[in-house]
C-alpha positions as CSV (number, residue, x, y, z in Angstrom):
1,M,1.3,-4.9,-11.2
2,P,3.3,-6.5,-8.3
3,T,1.9,-6.2,-4.8
4,P,4.3,-4.7,-2.2
5,S,5.7,-7.2,0.3
6,P,4.2,-7.3,3.8
7,A,7.4,-6.1,5.3
8,L,7.6,-3.0,2.9
9,E,3.9,-2.4,3.5
10,G,4.5,-2.5,7.3
11,V,7.5,-0.1,7.1
12,V,5.8,2.4,4.9
13,T,2.3,2.5,6.4
14,G,3.3,1.7,10.0
15,G,6.2,4.2,9.9
16,S,3.9,6.9,8.4
17,A,1.3,6.2,11.1
18,L,3.9,6.6,13.8
19,L,5.2,9.8,12.4
20,W,1.7,11.2,12.0
21,Y,0.9,10.3,15.6
22,A,4.1,12.0,16.7
23,L,3.1,15.1,14.8
24,A,-0.3,15.1,16.2
25,T,1.1,14.7,19.7
26,L,3.4,17.7,19.2
27,L,0.6,19.8,17.9
28,Y,-1.6,18.8,20.9
29,L,1.2,19.8,23.3
30,E,1.8,23.1,21.6
31,N,-1.9,23.9,21.5
32,Q,-2.3,23.0,25.2
33,A,0.6,25.4,26.2
34,E,-1.3,28.5,25.1
35,E,1.7,30.8,25.5
36,P,1.1,34.3,24.4
37,W,4.0,34.3,21.9
38,D,3.1,31.0,20.3
39,P,1.7,31.2,16.8
40,D,-1.6,29.6,15.9
41,Y,-1.0,26.0,15.2
42,P,-3.5,23.8,13.3
43,S,-5.7,21.3,15.1
44,E,-4.2,18.0,15.9
45,R,-7.4,16.0,15.4
46,P,-6.9,15.3,11.6
47,F,-3.4,14.0,12.3
48,F,-4.7,11.7,15.1
49,L,-7.4,10.4,12.8
50,L,-4.9,9.9,10.0
51,A,-2.6,7.9,12.3
52,Y,-5.3,5.7,13.8
53,T,-6.9,5.0,10.4
54,A,-3.5,4.0,8.8
55,G,-2.6,1.8,11.8
56,A,-6.1,0.2,12.0
57,S,-6.2,-0.5,8.2
58,L,-2.7,-2.1,8.4
59,L,-3.7,-4.4,11.3
60,L,-6.9,-5.3,9.6
61,T,-5.1,-6.2,6.3
62,W,-2.5,-8.3,8.2
63,G,-5.3,-10.0,10.0
64,L,-7.2,-10.8,6.9
65,R,-4.1,-12.0,5.1
66,S,-3.5,-14.5,7.9
67,L,-6.7,-16.3,6.8
68,P,-6.3,-19.0,4.2
69,A,-8.6,-17.1,1.8
70,G,-6.6,-14.0,2.4
71,R,-3.6,-15.3,0.4
72,T,-5.5,-16.4,-2.7
73,G,-8.9,-16.1,-4.3
74,L,-11.2,-13.1,-4.2
75,L,-10.2,-11.9,-0.7
76,G,-6.5,-12.0,-1.7
77,R,-7.2,-9.9,-4.9
78,I,-9.2,-7.4,-2.8
79,L,-6.4,-7.1,-0.2
80,D,-3.8,-6.6,-3.0
81,R,-5.9,-3.7,-4.3
82,V,-6.3,-2.3,-0.8
83,T,-2.5,-2.4,-0.4
84,R,-1.9,-0.5,-3.6
85,I,-4.6,2.1,-2.8
86,R,-3.2,2.6,0.7
87,A,0.4,3.0,-0.7
88,A,-0.9,5.6,-3.2
89,A,-2.8,7.4,-0.4
90,V,0.3,7.5,1.9
91,A,2.4,8.9,-1.0
92,V,-0.3,11.6,-1.8
93,I,-0.6,12.6,1.9
94,W,3.2,12.9,2.3
95,A,3.4,14.9,-0.8
96,A,0.6,17.2,0.4
97,L,2.3,17.6,3.8
98,V,5.6,18.5,2.2
99,V,4.0,21.1,-0.2
100,A,2.1,22.5,2.8
101,A,5.3,22.8,4.8
102,I,7.1,24.6,1.9
103,V,4.3,27.0,1.2
104,T,3.6,28.0,4.8
């Protein structure tokens, strides 16, 4: 199974992290407003956690790939698996968010 290129990995994971951070910020601002006519919004904390985790894992993977052992050998194979797992997790999270948006 081919490993996604670093550029594609950065666009997908980094873009998702930025969008999740923006969503968390919007939820935070809406929850701080506390207007009487506002509906109850979900907590922003899970979205902040999701954004920070995705961003940190992307930076950590890029940092480890910059090492000579990160391109080949055992570390390279582990990083390839991490990249695939992260791509699958991003796809599942986006699918769940779309389903949740449609249902609610």
